[in-house]
NUBA-878455 format. One record per residue: residue number from 1; residue in one letter; chain; z negated, y negated, x of N, C-alpha, C, O, CB in turn. Coordinates in pm, whole numbers. Each point is the difference from the previous one (the first is absolute). Last residue first. Glycine has a CB too. Layout:
(NUM,'A','A',(Z,Y,X),(Z,Y,X),(Z,Y,X),(Z,Y,X),(Z,Y,X))
...
END
This chain:
(233,'R','A',(-11002,-19069,5682),(-37,-80,-119),(127,-35,-80),(-8,-67,-103),(-196,-29,225))
(232,'G','A',(126,339,324),(7,77,-123),(-40,-75,-124),(-50,59,-95),(5,133,231))
(231,'L','A',(99,-331,341),(-134,42,-38),(-4,65,-138),(-108,23,-56),(19,-207,196))
(230,'L','A',(499,21,38),(-57,78,110),(-136,58,-39),(-34,113,36),(157,-257,128))
(229,'A','A',(93,-160,-455),(62,132,-5),(-60,91,106),(-24,118,-25),(235,-219,-63))
(228,'E','A',(-352,-348,85),(-44,67,-123),(55,141,-8),(-73,93,-35),(61,-314,-81))
(227,'L','A',(162,-48,464),(-137,42,23),(-55,72,-123),(-68,102,12),(35,-294,145))
(226,'G','A',(458,3,-192),(3,113,93),(-138,53,29),(-19,121,12),(225,-214,86))
(225,'H','A',(-158,-296,-355),(38,118,-78),(7,123,89),(-32,111,-44),(161,-256,-115))
(224,'L','A',(-220,-274,363),(-109,42,-88),(35,127,-73),(-82,91,-8),(13,-328,-18))
(223,'G','A',(317,166,494),(-31,-85,-114),(-116,53,-83),(-63,99,37),(300,-167,-41))
(222,'T','A',(73,229,400),(-89,73,-91),(-30,-80,-126),(17,49,-112),(-118,68,308))
(221,'T','A',(365,-247,210),(72,48,-118),(-90,68,-103),(47,34,-109),(151,-7,254))
(220,'D','A',(-352,-191,282),(47,-115,-76),(70,42,-128),(3,-77,-97),(20,-48,310))
(219,'L','A',(-376,478,-42),(101,-81,67),(41,-118,-86),(-51,-19,-110),(133,222,231))
(218,'I','A',(-479,212,-34),(40,-105,-94),(92,-97,74),(-40,-60,99),(-176,82,-233))
(217,'E','A',(47,527,200),(38,-128,56),(47,-96,-109),(79,37,-87),(-17,77,301))
(216,'D','A',(-424,314,-202),(125,-44,-62),(31,-141,47),(-82,-90,-14),(43,238,-189))
(215,'R','A',(-265,296,420),(9,-138,-48),(136,-25,-63),(99,65,32),(-260,-139,148))
(214,'H','A',(-220,500,9),(131,-47,-48),(-8,-146,-42),(-105,-49,-43),(161,282,-33))
(213,'L','A',(-349,66,462),(-2,-57,-134),(136,-59,-35),(70,-53,86),(-316,4,-62))
(212,'L','A',(35,325,363),(137,4,-50),(5,-52,-144),(62,61,-87),(-10,135,238))
(211,'F','A',(-451,-118,113),(84,-77,93),(146,2,-41),(88,-39,78),(-249,92,103))
(210,'P','A',(-192,188,-413),(-37,-142,-3),(83,-87,93),(-4,-123,-10),(-223,195,-47))
(209,'E','A',(231,414,-177),(95,-68,90),(-29,-150,4),(84,-80,-43),(91,256,-7))
(208,'A','A',(-428,122,-220),(24,90,113),(97,-60,101),(15,51,111),(-58,143,-262))
(207,'A','A',(-62,-407,-263),(-116,-8,89),(17,88,122),(-60,-26,104),(-84,-23,-301))
(206,'S','A',(548,-179,-95),(-71,125,25),(-116,-22,96),(18,-56,108),(194,185,-149))
(205,'Q','A',(118,-419,-344),(-61,1,133),(-87,124,13),(-70,39,-93),(73,-292,104))
(204,'V','A',(427,45,-325),(-102,104,6),(-51,9,144),(75,34,92),(32,94,-285))
(203,'D','A',(258,-414,36),(-133,-56,-29),(-110,105,1),(-114,-32,-32),(226,-142,-101))
(202,'G','A',(417,51,371),(-81,88,-84),(-137,-59,-20),(-44,-85,77),(170,284,5))
(201,'P','A',(276,-240,335),(-33,-43,-136),(-82,104,-75),(0,119,32),(210,-253,-35))
(200,'R','A',(-201,14,539),(50,103,-90),(-40,-36,-143),(-118,-21,-27),(105,198,209))
(199,'T','A',(-95,-395,248),(93,-67,-93),(64,101,-94),(102,-28,-62),(-57,-150,235))
(198,'T','A',(-559,196,51),(139,19,40),(88,-90,-88),(-50,-84,-75),(4,324,151))
(197,'V','A',(-510,-248,84),(105,-3,-102),(137,15,63),(26,-48,110),(-170,-98,-253))
(196,'A','A',(-415,281,240),(124,-56,53),(109,12,-105),(7,99,-73),(-73,-41,310))
(195,'L','A',(-518,-7,-126),(111,2,-95),(121,-61,68),(-12,-93,79),(-145,76,-278))
(194,'V','A',(-230,70,453),(-31,102,-101),(103,7,-112),(3,98,-74),(-243,-131,128))
(193,'Y','A',(176,-113,518),(41,-40,-134),(-34,113,-98),(-12,116,39),(199,-263,55))
(192,'G','A',(-248,158,395),(-110,-47,-82),(37,-50,-137),(-85,-51,-72),(-21,-5,279))
(191,'A','A',(358,282,171),(-25,-140,31),(-108,-61,-88),(-42,-113,24),(278,94,51))
(190,'R','A',(-72,466,-139),(-81,-8,122),(-36,-144,37),(-103,-24,62),(211,233,17))
(189,'R','A',(187,-130,-445),(-137,49,-30),(-90,-15,122),(-113,-48,-12),(207,211,-154))
(188,'V','A',(358,-258,224),(-62,-104,-84),(-143,39,-34),(-90,-84,3),(315,23,-98))
(187,'L','A',(36,376,318),(-38,-108,91),(-67,-114,-76),(-95,-62,50),(285,124,101))
(186,'E','A',(-13,288,-404),(-117,48,75),(-47,-106,99),(-121,-19,17),(200,256,-42))
(185,'A','A',(318,-315,-213),(-116,-9,-89),(-127,44,70),(-106,-57,-23),(256,96,-173))
(184,'V','A',(260,18,418),(-41,-140,1),(-123,-20,-89),(-90,-76,34),(329,4,10))
(183,'A','A',(-51,501,-38),(-50,-33,134),(-51,-143,5),(-107,-26,55),(267,188,44))
(182,'A','A',(49,3,-497),(-132,59,21),(-60,-41,134),(-120,-25,9),(188,217,-152))
(181,'D','A',(272,-538,-49),(7,146,-3),(-138,51,36),(-92,-79,25),(340,83,38))
(180,'A','A',(44,-501,-189),(-123,78,10),(35,148,1),(89,46,-70),(-220,-226,-48))
(179,'A','A',(334,-361,70),(25,122,77),(-129,76,22),(-89,-46,72),(284,-63,41))
(178,'G','A',(-102,-332,-338),(-33,117,-79),(14,131,74),(-15,107,-60),(84,-234,-134))
(177,'A','A',(-18,-322,378),(119,42,-74),(-24,128,-80),(94,69,-38),(47,-176,214))
(176,'P','A',(-539,42,107),(116,-86,22),(124,58,-65),(38,113,29),(-139,-192,186))
(175,'Y','A',(-383,191,-416),(92,46,104),(116,-98,16),(56,-46,-99),(-119,285,49))
(174,'A','A',(-453,-345,-108),(136,15,-54),(92,40,114),(-1,-63,106),(-42,-110,-290))
(173,'F','A',(-535,181,63),(116,-7,90),(130,13,-78),(7,70,-101),(-146,27,286))
(172,'W','A',(-451,-184,-190),(119,25,-81),(123,-27,88),(1,-94,79),(-122,30,-297))
(171,'Q','A',(-351,-17,333),(27,143,-1),(118,39,-88),(14,116,-39),(-254,-80,83))
(170,'V','A',(-100,-443,193),(140,14,-43),(36,148,8),(9,56,110),(53,-292,-29))
(169,'P','A',(-548,-101,-94),(74,122,34),(141,0,-59),(21,-48,-112),(-237,171,122))
(168,'T','A',(-9,-588,122),(-24,100,-104),(80,125,35),(106,-11,63),(-147,-167,-241))
(167,'R','A',(76,-268,385),(-141,36,5),(-38,93,-115),(-107,-13,-60),(57,-205,172))
(166,'L','A',(484,7,34),(-52,-3,-137),(-150,28,-7),(-65,-29,-100),(288,102,23))
(165,'Q','A',(29,-76,496),(33,-123,-70),(-71,-11,-136),(-44,-108,-39),(264,111,154))
(164,'R','A',(-269,391,151),(-56,-114,73),(23,-130,-78),(-90,-83,-10),(129,201,228))
(163,'Q','A',(154,274,-383),(-145,2,-22),(-67,-115,74),(-98,-56,-49),(106,305,21))
(162,'L','A',(455,-178,86),(-31,-56,-131),(-150,-3,-26),(-50,-94,-62),(270,176,-21))
(161,'A','A',(-74,112,487),(40,-140,-3),(-35,-64,-134),(-54,-111,-4),(239,161,165))
(160,'R','A',(-249,418,-93),(-102,-80,66),(32,-149,-9),(-90,-83,-17),(44,274,173))
(159,'R','A',(365,113,-325),(-120,1,-82),(-109,-88,62),(-66,-77,-70),(124,309,-10))
(158,'S','A',(337,-168,319),(26,-82,-117),(-122,-8,-89),(-32,-105,-55),(273,167,66))
(157,'A','A',(-256,223,367),(-4,-141,38),(23,-91,-120),(-65,-104,-11),(146,167,238))
(156,'E','A',(-47,409,-276),(-138,-41,19),(-10,-149,31),(-90,-68,-49),(35,298,129))
(155,'L','A',(483,-49,-118),(-68,18,-127),(-144,-48,9),(-48,-72,-87),(197,268,34))
(154,'P','A',(119,-187,448),(24,-115,-89),(-65,13,-136),(-38,-101,-59),(251,68,175))
(153,'W','A',(-276,402,186),(-55,-127,50),(32,-117,-92),(-92,-71,-40),(115,160,272))
(152,'S','A',(154,342,-334),(-144,-8,-24),(-58,-132,51),(-87,-59,-64),(74,307,79))
(151,'L','A',(484,-91,28),(-39,-82,-115),(-149,-24,-9),(-43,-101,-56),(240,189,-61))
(150,'F','A',(102,177,428),(-62,-123,48),(-51,-87,-113),(-40,-114,23),(188,124,173))
(149,'S','A',(93,403,-257),(-124,34,69),(-72,-123,51),(-119,7,34),(221,210,31))
(148,'P','A',(335,-224,-283),(-117,-6,-88),(-131,34,71),(-107,-37,-48),(256,97,-138))
(147,'D','A',(303,-287,391),(-70,127,8),(-126,-6,-86),(-91,-77,32),(181,118,200))
(146,'G','A',(241,-403,-133),(16,79,-122),(-74,131,-1),(13,76,-96),(204,-181,75))
(145,'D','A',(-289,-408,245),(21,138,39),(4,85,-125),(-91,-7,-83),(-22,-29,305))
(144,'D','A',(7,-449,-172),(142,28,19),(29,143,44),(104,26,59),(-76,-264,-3))
(143,'I','A',(-411,-85,-370),(21,70,126),(144,47,5),(68,4,-103),(-311,68,114))
(142,'R','A',(-90,-462,-286),(122,79,10),(3,70,136),(-36,-58,102),(159,-103,-258))
(141,'G','A',(-496,-103,-232),(61,11,132),(123,88,-5),(37,51,-105),(-259,-83,210))
(140,'T','A',(-49,-95,-491),(-87,-52,105),(63,10,138),(-54,-58,95),(-140,121,-233))
(139,'I','A',(308,-88,-425),(54,50,126),(-80,-64,113),(-2,-123,13),(236,155,-112))
(138,'V','A',(-411,60,-415),(37,-99,100),(53,68,125),(-62,93,51),(-111,-251,-142))
(137,'Y','A',(72,226,-472),(18,75,124),(63,-93,103),(109,-53,-21),(-83,274,-105))
(136,'A','A',(-332,-305,-338),(110,-46,84),(3,82,127),(-98,4,75),(82,-237,-170))
(135,'T','A',(-191,284,-441),(-9,34,142),(123,-51,72),(113,24,-44),(-252,179,-8))
(134,'A','A',(-168,-341,-427),(124,54,58),(-23,28,147),(-99,-44,58),(242,-82,-225))
(133,'P','A',(-412,-24,-351),(3,27,144),(134,56,43),(74,56,-81),(-319,-16,77))
(132,'M','A',(105,-370,-415),(69,125,30),(2,20,151),(65,-77,71),(78,57,-281))
(131,'R','A',(-284,-358,-113),(-103,92,50),(59,140,23),(-55,101,-43),(-122,-234,-80))
(130,'L','A',(396,-295,-11),(-1,116,-90),(-104,104,39),(-18,100,-70),(259,-140,30))
(129,'R','A',(-180,-354,304),(-24,-46,-137),(-11,117,-97),(-82,-4,-92),(206,-207,145))
(128,'H','A',(-15,307,396),(-136,-54,-9),(-32,-42,-144),(-106,32,-52),(121,-110,291))
(127,'L','A',(421,210,-136),(-89,116,-3),(-145,-43,-13),(-79,64,-70),(243,65,209))
(126,'L','A',(152,-468,-80),(13,61,-133),(-93,120,-12),(-69,15,-101),(308,-93,86))
(125,'P','A',(-216,-133,437),(-64,-86,-101),(6,57,-141),(-97,-8,-76),(155,-186,218))
(124,'A','A',(163,437,221),(-146,3,0),(-64,-94,-103),(-96,42,-65),(109,16,305))
(123,'A','A',(471,-44,-162),(-54,114,-74),(-152,-6,-11),(-56,23,-108),(248,114,186))
(122,'N','A',(81,-469,158),(65,20,-129),(-54,117,-83),(30,10,-119),(169,-106,223))
(121,'W','A',(-357,-52,348),(19,-121,-79),(46,30,-143),(-40,-70,-93),(95,-49,304))
(120,'L','A',(-131,476,103),(-123,-79,-7),(17,-120,-92),(-91,-32,-77),(33,105,307))
(119,'V','A',(430,195,-133),(-91,72,-90),(-129,-79,-16),(-57,-4,-109),(156,226,180))
(118,'D','A',(239,-356,238),(12,-55,-136),(-84,76,-102),(-23,-49,-110),(251,-27,169))
(117,'R','A',(-185,202,409),(-93,-110,-24),(5,-49,-143),(-100,-48,-54),(124,-17,291))
(116,'Y','A',(82,577,-71),(67,-128,-20),(-100,-109,-40),(-88,22,-83),(298,100,16))
(115,'G','A',(-258,378,200),(-80,-116,36),(71,-133,-13),(-28,-91,77),(-89,239,73))
(114,'D','A',(241,351,-234),(59,-82,108),(-76,-127,34),(30,-62,102),(184,152,-174))
(113,'D','A',(-259,165,-424),(36,48,134),(42,-116,91),(45,-105,-46),(26,325,-53))
(112,'F','A',(-402,-139,-360),(103,-85,60),(26,49,142),(-94,16,78),(25,-216,-221))
(111,'T','A',(-164,397,-365),(6,-12,145),(115,-90,42),(99,-16,-71),(-200,244,94))
(110,'I','A',(-234,-30,-466),(102,-97,40),(-2,-16,150),(-106,-28,58),(86,-93,-278))
(109,'L','A',(-137,504,-179),(-31,-58,131),(117,-88,42),(115,44,0),(-261,156,66))
(108,'V','A',(-80,5,-557),(120,-28,79),(-46,-65,130),(-94,-80,1),(241,52,-209))
(107,'P','A',(-346,312,-280),(-17,-64,131),(135,-23,67),(95,76,-21),(-320,31,44))
(106,'S','A',(44,30,-508),(128,-49,52),(-15,-72,134),(32,-118,11),(48,96,-247))
(105,'P','A',(-547,87,47),(123,45,-66),(123,-64,63),(-5,-116,42),(-123,147,-255))
(104,'P','A',(-285,24,539),(21,-65,-130),(127,52,-65),(82,62,68),(-203,-268,13))
(103,'L','A',(-146,534,246),(81,-120,10),(9,-66,-137),(-18,67,-101),(150,31,293))
(102,'R','A',(-501,262,69),(82,-38,-115),(75,-130,30),(-53,-90,65),(-109,204,-221))
(101,'A','A',(12,270,528),(-50,-117,-72),(96,-38,-112),(120,26,8),(-235,-108,202))
(100,'G','A',(138,455,134),(-3,17,-144),(-56,-118,-77),(-34,16,-117),(12,220,161))
(99,'H','A',(117,-155,446),(-136,27,-47),(-11,6,-152),(-110,17,-52),(29,-128,256))
(98,'E','A',(497,30,50),(-75,92,87),(-138,37,-52),(-56,102,42),(180,-200,145))
(97,'L','A',(188,-198,-433),(73,115,52),(-91,101,67),(3,119,-31),(195,-265,61))
(96,'A','A',(-386,-262,-185),(48,82,-111),(70,126,48),(-25,109,-51),(50,-317,-85))
(95,'D','A',(-174,-113,452),(-115,64,-65),(44,90,-115),(-59,106,-21),(-82,-302,85))
(94,'F','A',(477,-58,155),(-59,99,91),(-114,75,-68),(-5,123,3),(69,-267,194))
(93,'L','A',(124,-219,-427),(92,114,3),(-55,111,89),(5,117,-37),(188,-271,-3))
(92,'Q','A',(-431,-249,27),(-10,69,-129),(90,123,-3),(-39,105,-49),(-15,-322,-63))
(91,'L','A',(85,-57,487),(-127,72,-1),(-20,74,-132),(-46,114,-1),(-51,-285,157))
(90,'Q','A',(468,-116,-105),(18,125,74),(-129,82,-1),(5,123,-8),(168,-235,155))
(89,'T','A',(-120,-214,-558),(-1,-13,145),(29,136,64),(-5,104,-66),(-159,-296,52))
(88,'I','A',(344,10,-488),(-114,58,71),(13,-24,150),(106,-40,48),(-131,216,-227))
(87,'A','A',(211,-359,-346),(24,5,143),(-126,50,70),(-110,-47,-29),(278,-141,14))
(86,'H','A',(1,280,-495),(-112,-51,78),(31,16,149),(11,112,50),(-175,-54,-236))
(85,'F','A',(440,-91,-334),(-13,57,134),(-118,-66,72),(-30,-117,-22),(279,165,31))
(84,'G','A',(-78,-160,-461),(-112,91,17),(-11,69,134),(-83,89,18),(101,-56,-255))
(83,'D','A',(290,-388,59),(33,131,-57),(-106,105,28),(20,118,-30),(219,-175,55))
(82,'G','A',(-263,-398,142),(4,-5,-145),(26,134,-66),(-39,22,-115),(117,-252,138))
(81,'R','A',(-74,186,456),(-134,-29,-53),(-1,4,-153),(-91,56,-60),(43,-197,264))
(80,'L','A',(463,195,11),(-91,110,35),(-137,-21,-63),(-56,89,-63),(180,-57,279))
(79,'W','A',(187,-382,-259),(31,114,-88),(-93,117,31),(-52,62,-93),(292,-136,78))
(78,'R','A',(-269,-298,290),(-58,-30,-131),(31,110,-100),(-82,30,-88),(104,-275,136))
(77,'M','A',(167,280,381),(-146,14,7),(-65,-28,-135),(-93,70,-40),(101,-137,282))
(76,'Q','A',(462,8,-206),(-37,140,19),(-151,20,0),(-51,92,-64),(262,-59,194))
(75,'A','A',(-33,-473,-149),(24,72,-126),(-42,146,12),(-57,55,-94),(248,-210,43))
(74,'D','A',(-214,-107,441),(-97,-47,-98),(15,76,-131),(-99,46,-58),(101,-273,164))
(73,'F','A',(319,302,222),(-127,62,37),(-109,-40,-98),(-81,84,-41),(151,-83,282))
(72,'V','A',(345,-209,-290),(7,141,-41),(-130,72,33),(-50,79,-80),(300,-80,116))
(71,'A','A',(-214,-444,105),(3,5,-147),(2,144,-50),(-71,35,-94),(189,-255,90))
(70,'P','A',(-90,131,476),(-134,-23,-56),(-4,10,-153),(-97,51,-56),(51,-197,251))
(69,'T','A',(423,428,62),(-32,-142,-19),(-141,-14,-57),(-49,89,-69),(294,-143,34))
(68,'V','A',(-64,442,364),(-27,-17,-143),(-42,-146,-18),(-89,-48,71),(19,294,-105))
(67,'T','A',(340,47,446),(-68,-119,-51),(-11,3,-151),(100,14,-71),(-15,-144,267))
(66,'L','A',(151,443,109),(-144,20,8),(-80,-115,-59),(-123,4,1),(163,131,202))
(65,'A','A',(442,-140,-175),(-38,116,-79),(-151,19,-6),(-54,46,-101),(270,60,163))
(64,'E','A',(-31,-446,216),(16,-33,-142),(-47,115,-88),(-67,-22,-101),(260,-128,158))
(63,'T','A',(-181,225,403),(-107,-95,-33),(6,-38,-147),(-103,-9,-67),(108,-78,302))
(62,'I','A',(338,357,-65),(-125,77,-10),(-117,-92,-35),(-88,39,-76),(176,127,243))
(61,'A','A',(341,-357,-87),(-5,74,-127),(-131,76,-17),(-54,6,-110),(302,16,118))
(60,'P','A',(-242,-471,289),(59,133,7),(-20,76,-131),(-96,-24,-73),(56,27,320))
(59,'A','A',(43,-526,-304),(-80,96,76),(73,134,8),(90,26,-81),(-303,-140,8))
(58,'S','A',(350,-279,-182),(54,8,136),(-76,99,87),(40,26,113),(32,-261,-136))
(57,'R','A',(-200,133,-430),(129,70,0),(60,13,139),(81,90,24),(-44,-175,-253))
(56,'V','A',(-548,67,47),(84,-84,86),(133,72,19),(7,101,69),(-210,-202,51))
(55,'I','A',(-239,108,-482),(117,71,52),(84,-99,80),(41,-104,-52),(-41,269,-144))
(54,'P','A',(-546,-219,134),(132,-32,-57),(110,85,63),(-10,38,117),(-68,-271,-162))
(53,'G','A',(-403,454,48),(48,-134,30),(135,-24,-64),(52,85,-71),(-179,-83,286))
(52,'I','A',(-204,409,-38),(-11,-69,-127),(39,-145,27),(-77,-76,58),(-108,234,-148))
(51,'R','A',(262,357,350),(-8,-145,-2),(-16,-51,-144),(59,54,-94),(81,-65,303))
(50,'H','A',(-225,485,-171),(23,-50,135),(-21,-152,0),(-111,-48,23),(276,237,28))
(49,'Y','A',(-347,274,-366),(71,-127,9),(22,-36,148),(-61,59,89),(-39,-135,-310))
(48,'M','A',(-46,525,-92),(29,-48,135),(86,-126,-7),(119,6,-30),(-135,229,121))
(47,'L','A',(-353,85,-414),(116,-88,4),(16,-59,140),(-97,-46,60),(69,-8,-305))
(46,'I','A',(-198,507,4),(-23,-96,108),(128,-81,15),(105,53,33),(-272,100,88))
(45,'P','A',(-80,184,-526),(116,-64,62),(-44,-99,107),(-94,-77,-19),(224,104,-194))
(44,'V','A',(-372,414,17),(-30,-138,37),(125,-60,63),(28,27,117),(-276,26,-82))
(43,'A','A',(41,426,-250),(116,-85,-27),(-40,-145,25),(-62,-64,-86),(154,229,-85))
(42,'L','A',(-296,305,398),(-24,-116,-85),(128,-78,-18),(77,-19,95),(-315,8,-17))
(41,'L','A',(12,524,103),(117,-85,-19),(-36,-113,-94),(-64,21,-103),(220,174,141))
(40,'R','A',(-410,192,311),(-11,-90,-114),(125,-87,-5),(42,-55,102),(-295,55,-88))
(39,'H','A',(-7,375,285),(130,12,-64),(-5,-80,-130),(-21,54,-108),(64,177,211))
(38,'P','A',(-341,-320,369),(7,58,-135),(144,10,-49),(89,-72,47),(-315,-22,-97))
(37,'L','A',(43,125,570),(60,-94,-95),(13,65,-137),(47,113,-11),(77,-225,198))
(36,'R','A',(-479,194,216),(101,76,-76),(55,-93,-108),(-72,-38,-92),(-44,262,137))
(35,'A','A',(-174,-426,236),(42,105,93),(106,89,-63),(93,45,68),(-319,-50,40))
(34,'P','A',(185,-505,-272),(-73,125,-12),(54,105,98),(119,1,31),(-164,-53,-273))
(33,'L','A',(96,-462,378),(58,93,-97),(-86,126,-9),(-64,38,98),(295,-127,-50))
(32,'V','A',(-408,-410,88),(38,130,55),(57,86,-113),(-56,7,-109),(-124,-23,288))
(31,'L','A',(50,-536,-18),(24,96,-107),(51,129,62),(74,-2,98),(-23,-183,-264))
(30,'D','A',(-247,-245,392),(31,139,33),(3,94,-120),(-77,96,-7),(-25,-139,227))
(29,'A','A',(-121,-405,-342),(51,34,133),(29,149,7),(-74,83,-53),(-55,-273,156))
(28,'P','A',(167,-34,-582),(-104,19,100),(62,40,133),(114,46,5),(-278,21,-184))
(27,'P','A',(440,-377,-158),(-34,140,18),(-112,11,101),(-8,-81,92),(243,152,-148))
(26,'R','A',(-198,-512,-247),(47,61,123),(-27,150,-1),(-100,45,-56),(60,-261,178))
(25,'L','A',(-94,-112,-458),(129,63,-22),(55,64,126),(109,59,-3),(-67,-223,-177))
(24,'A','A',(-456,-84,153),(-12,100,-106),(129,77,-19),(0,109,-57),(-169,-251,-55))
(23,'A','A',(143,-228,420),(-69,120,47),(-6,110,-104),(11,118,33),(-145,-264,115))
(22,'P','A',(545,-201,-142),(-143,-5,-28),(-68,131,34),(59,107,-15),(-15,-274,-165))
(21,'A','A',(396,69,457),(-34,20,-141),(-151,-11,-20),(-77,25,93),(279,123,-122))
(20,'P','A',(-23,-418,446),(27,133,-53),(-41,10,-147),(-48,-97,-59),(17,193,288))
(19,'W','A',(218,-424,-258),(22,84,117),(-123,-8,88),(-31,-109,49),(282,73,-59))
(18,'R','A',(-37,-129,-494),(-125,40,65),(30,96,114),(38,115,-22),(-164,-145,-194))
(17,'W','A',(428,-177,-124),(-28,-87,113),(-121,47,80),(-40,-69,94),(138,-120,-222))
(16,'G','A',(111,448,-252),(98,-93,50),(-37,-70,128),(82,-5,92),(-20,-24,-321))
(15,'G','A',(-276,391,-43),(-39,-133,-40),(89,-107,62),(-25,-119,-17),(-206,201,-9))
(14,'L','A',(283,330,276),(-90,11,-114),(-46,-139,-39),(-67,-67,79),(-8,298,-8))
(13,'V','A',(395,91,275),(8,-132,-60),(-81,7,-129),(39,68,-94),(193,-119,195))
(12,'V','A',(-248,367,364),(-11,-14,-144),(9,-146,-40),(-73,-84,52),(-68,290,-63))
(11,'A','A',(375,87,428),(-111,-91,-28),(-3,-23,-149),(105,-2,-65),(-88,-109,292))
(10,'A','A',(213,501,141),(-12,-71,-127),(-121,-90,-2),(-106,34,53),(219,154,-165))
(9,'A','A',(270,9,499),(-126,35,-63),(-14,-86,-124),(89,-80,-30),(-197,147,252))
(8,'V','A',(508,91,169),(-36,-64,-126),(-136,50,-46),(-24,120,-6),(266,-144,-56))
(7,'C','A',(150,-4,482),(-136,45,-21),(-57,-73,-120),(-18,-122,6),(-13,173,240))
(6,'L','A',(556,91,-89),(-93,-105,-38),(-136,61,-25),(-12,106,-60),(197,-242,-40))
(5,'I','A',(246,288,417),(-97,44,-99),(-96,-113,-29),(-66,-50,91),(87,288,-15))
(4,'A','A',(495,-124,139),(-104,-103,-4),(-94,33,-114),(41,2,-116),(114,-176,213))
(3,'A','A',(179,481,-28),(-30,-38,137),(-108,-107,6),(-84,2,90),(316,56,-27))
(2,'P','A',(-229,286,-480),(87,-101,57),(-44,-39,139),(-115,22,38),(164,-105,-266))
(1,'M','A',(-130,582,28),(-60,-133,-9),(95,-102,62),(72,35,93),(-305,63,-84))
END
């Protein structure tokens, strides 16, 4: 694990401006994984975005790489909707994976990492207009000890912090820099989360591994055609 560990939990961006999410769309309190995890595989691509904003050539190279312009993001979202994809919530994915609930045709989960403010201004209004839910993973704190045995406190604290602010349960998690292994996944489970995403590419999600979900990263170089190719269109 890196020396500085970011504590990341998830908040749901739904309808763009509604905080917290409408009651009908909130997960119930204290979702619980089945005692015996089912052996179920589902093809659900999870898209990982970071910044949505203008490309600033003077910015660090990593910032430029992580930035998708509003125009490209608009084209990507409209293509998803027009090509028959259905954006789903984390709760829908949880219910489908762990309880066998049905998903709409061509489901896709949209996520944003790091809690960049420009997601609120440049992504949420479009998602609201298109009625496409998404999940924003927010960095809630930082600790400076690399010993994974100390992770349980910040994991629990990050979840409590967001629940206080949003007044709704928070049970979705993203690993800092995608760093995940069996030991850390167990700590995430103990902290009360029920789904966690990595940065490992792929679109096949396993109900037996709810804390090791795959995601595909969308960068400045992906563009519309790259997204089409990624999703097999």
